[in-house]
C-alpha positions in Angstrom: 133.9 129.6 62.5 131.6 128.1 65.1 128.7 126.0 64.1 125.9 124.5 66.2 125.5 120.7 66.2 123.5 118.1 68.1 125.3 117.2 71.3 122.8 115.0 73.0 119.3 113.5 72.4 116.8 111.5 74.3 114.7 110.0 71.5 111.1 109.3 72.2 110.2 109.5 75.9 106.7 109.7 77.3 105.6 112.8 79.3 104.7 111.7 82.8 103.3 115.0 84.0 102.7 118.6 83.1 102.9 121.1 86.1 101.6 124.6 85.1 102.2 125.9 88.7 105.9 125.3 88.5 108.2 128.3 87.5 109.5 126.6 84.4 111.8 123.9 82.9 111.7 120.2 82.2 112.3 117.7 85.0 114.1 114.6 83.8 115.0 111.4 85.6 118.7 111.6 86.7 119.4 108.3 84.9 118.3 109.8 81.6 120.2 113.0 82.2 123.4 111.1 82.8 122.9 108.6 80.0 122.3 111.3 77.4 125.3 113.4 78.6 123.1 116.3 79.6 123.8 118.8 82.4 121.3 120.1 85.0 120.6 123.6 83.8 121.4 122.9 80.2 119.2 124.5 77.5 117.3 122.0 75.5 114.8 121.9 72.7 111.7 119.8 73.3 109.8 118.4 70.2 106.3 117.0 70.8 105.5 114.2 68.3 101.8 114.3 69.2 101.1 117.9 68.3 104.2 119.2 66.5 105.0 121.8 69.2 108.7 122.8 69.7 109.9 124.7 72.7 113.1 125.6 74.5 113.7 125.3 78.2 116.3 124.0 80.7 116.8 120.8 82.6 116.2 120.2 86.2 117.0 117.0 88.0 114.3 114.4 88.7 114.6 111.5 91.0 116.8 108.7 89.7 115.1 105.6 88.4 111.6 107.0 88.3 111.3 107.6 84.5 110.0 111.1 85.2 109.7 113.5 82.3 107.7 116.6 83.5 107.1 119.8 81.6 106.8 122.7 84.0 105.4 126.2 83.9 104.3 127.6 80.5 105.7 124.6 78.7 103.0 122.5 80.4 100.5 124.1 78.0 102.4 122.5 75.1 102.1 118.9 76.2 99.7 116.4 77.7 100.6 113.5 80.0 101.3 110.6 77.7 102.7 112.6 74.8 105.9 111.3 73.2 108.7 113.9 73.0 112.3 114.2 71.8 114.7 116.2 74.0 117.7 117.7 72.1 120.8 119.5 73.3 123.1 121.4 71.0 126.7 122.6 71.3 128.8 125.1 69.5 132.1 124.0 68.2 134.7 124.7 65.5 133.8 123.4 62.1 136.7 121.0 61.9 136.0 119.6 65.4 132.3 119.1 64.4 133.3 116.9 61.5 134.4 114.2 63.9 132.1 114.9 66.8 129.8 112.0 67.8 126.6 113.0 69.7 125.2 111.0 72.5 121.7 109.6 71.5 119.7 107.3 73.8 116.5 105.4 73.1 114.7 104.7 76.4 111.7 102.3 76.5 108.7 104.5 75.7 106.4 102.8 78.1 108.6 103.2 81.2 111.1 105.9 80.1 113.9 103.6 81.4 117.0 102.5 79.6 116.9 98.9 78.4 
């Protein structure tokens, strides 16, 4: 039996921009992608702590070291610059494997979106 468990999480980062004109996705600083064990193109859930919105999208790579977290396309209507969000990735695995699996969770500085 496969179950879905949390694989990776970026806990509490500040939205730096919202670009309605872009075709879709969330742009994340490459340093954050790597630290959280995410992959470019990976499906993620975005939870907005300011308004309770939840959405699913996929990751695109942002410039390393910038702290960029931009919601693009229709997702841009669900956030405002300055909102605090959580980005969560999930994985499917066998029940027994999931018992011992340890997710990667990072806690960047909310004011800069950089790792401390």
